[in-house]
Phi, psi and omega in degrees: 000129180240148181289153174290118184260018186269352191283318192227017190238025188228131165291165180266161177287337168248119194293137178304157174270166169076208182300324181295318181294321180292319178298318178297312179302315180298320182293319179293316183288330176291321180284336183229071173291161181304323181299323178291324179297318176295319179302320180280356174107006178291151170284150178302322178300311184292323178297312180298317181300314181298315177296316181296316182286330175291324174302333181271004175098002178278135186297143187305308187292333176292316178295312183296322178293319176304313178298318180297316180295325176296319176296319180295321176296321178293325180297316180300316180297317179298322175299314181299331179257016176057035175261077196289321177299322177294320180297317179300313181297317183291324175296317180292324176292324176297317180302316180301311186292320174299324180298313179289336173296313180295335179291351173291344183242129179264332177265163192271059176276173183300319180300319178295314176300318177302311180295319177294327176295323173292321173301310181301316181300313182293319178299320180297319178299317175299321180298319181299326190265343189291120180264350185265321183239143172267111186241116187240132176276120185251136173230102191261119172306130178200133172050039176077011179219212183221136168263125181259161177179183184228120176267124184243117181238138169289130181293336189269356184249130177271126179049064180284154169293168183230143174245123171280128174253126181244128179274193186253220180285337185218343178256120191221156165050247181302341177302336185257024183295327180296324176291323176297324177297315181296319180295316181300323178299338179256015174078029179240133175281161179227136166253105176280084190274136175255094186287170179308132184099354185231150167048218180301323180304324179270309189293322181257329189246358170071023178263124183252163174298130175209185187292348184265010184297328173301325177292327176296318176294324176296327177291327176291321177298317177303317179297316181299324182285346177276345188281135178289336182268007180235149172282181183271345179293129182223131171240171180222135182234109181254138186240131179056227181306326185294348177292330180293306178294331175297317177298315183294320177290329176292332178283330189260337186247107185293350179283351179281124185259352178188142182225124175253132180238119188240101174068056188234151168283134165281324173239096185292150174224167175283123188291149174284350177278135186306305187298315182295320181296314182297321181293327175297317178299317182291326178298319180277339181083031184208144171268006182268112178304325182298315181297317179300314180298319177301315176297314180301318183292323179295337182264354187304139177273123185249115178294135184097331177263306181266116182233130182254122181266338178281164176299143182233132172240121178256134178248140178214142176250133183293340179253023178286119183280350183249324188241128174269166176299320180297327179302329187262347184305320179304327180295318178293319183287333182270007181246142178291327184224094186233154175212164180228139170245125181243140167249115185301327180258010187291137176276182181300131183054021172060045178305321189279357173229044191298317182293317175299314182301312182301315180296316182298313181292319178302314177297321180297315176295323180300311181294318185291316186282323177295318177294322179295323183286334185250000000 
């Protein structure tokens, strides 16, 4: 049983006036900088428009939803005119904008679920039309509910290895499609998994973050290894909060052949930033800080207890406002074979170097998984 998180954790669809409105706008813009929007696949025009119009007092989700609907209308028009590549592009752009619209809400109210559902629907329409990548919506039975995700396979590769990509407190699943594209270019499939506490798995199927989340990721690995169209090589790439369960499953499941950890706490805490703190409550499904802290402490990565035998790559940004270099040191200390890549001006999860980051990590997984298989 989880507490109702809908009472005090949500901005309004019409922005409040005065200092409250300014504080809300500042929190949203801090959590969703333009660099993050571009990283998740938004156009520069849409990112600038959202920031500019919210500065004028228009509610975040209203602006983002309007832009998403414009993309969706262009996608439908393209389908009618058999312009399939354009339709795929526009449906994916609609999905990105719907994703950022729902990010205006941290708790699981109806409006958030509605917008996330529209994101999922738009991404699924693009998947149906895509002739270059095989993109499949996965719903895996687990703990009496479903773990959702998206399997992205390169059509030209027979039995590719797979990398599970795990998001953080608020960026999930399709938000990491650009990383999946980079992996596909190197003949690697991707499972964009929405673990318990994230995305559709939480919003539609009621699975919240708890101490068993590494076991949930192991269940996904078991599923991937049953598929005839995939090889047995599996890596895991965790971003922000998702870096911690990625490290834990790498430590506990010998089937993991490589682990990348991007901007994560080894010992998580409730953030002092309003948005991040509210997202933590929603992820656990409780407004009780004690319960959230208990879950976080149960998941903490402990050097000496948690040991990772596969190769580990840690990414860190010198301008990360959430995660320090010391926060990630236990991952390096707990691995037999670890390395770190730092960007001195890097933002949280390296939003501002996303293309370089994706290429570097995709190349690293290509080397790690191929070496592990041979």
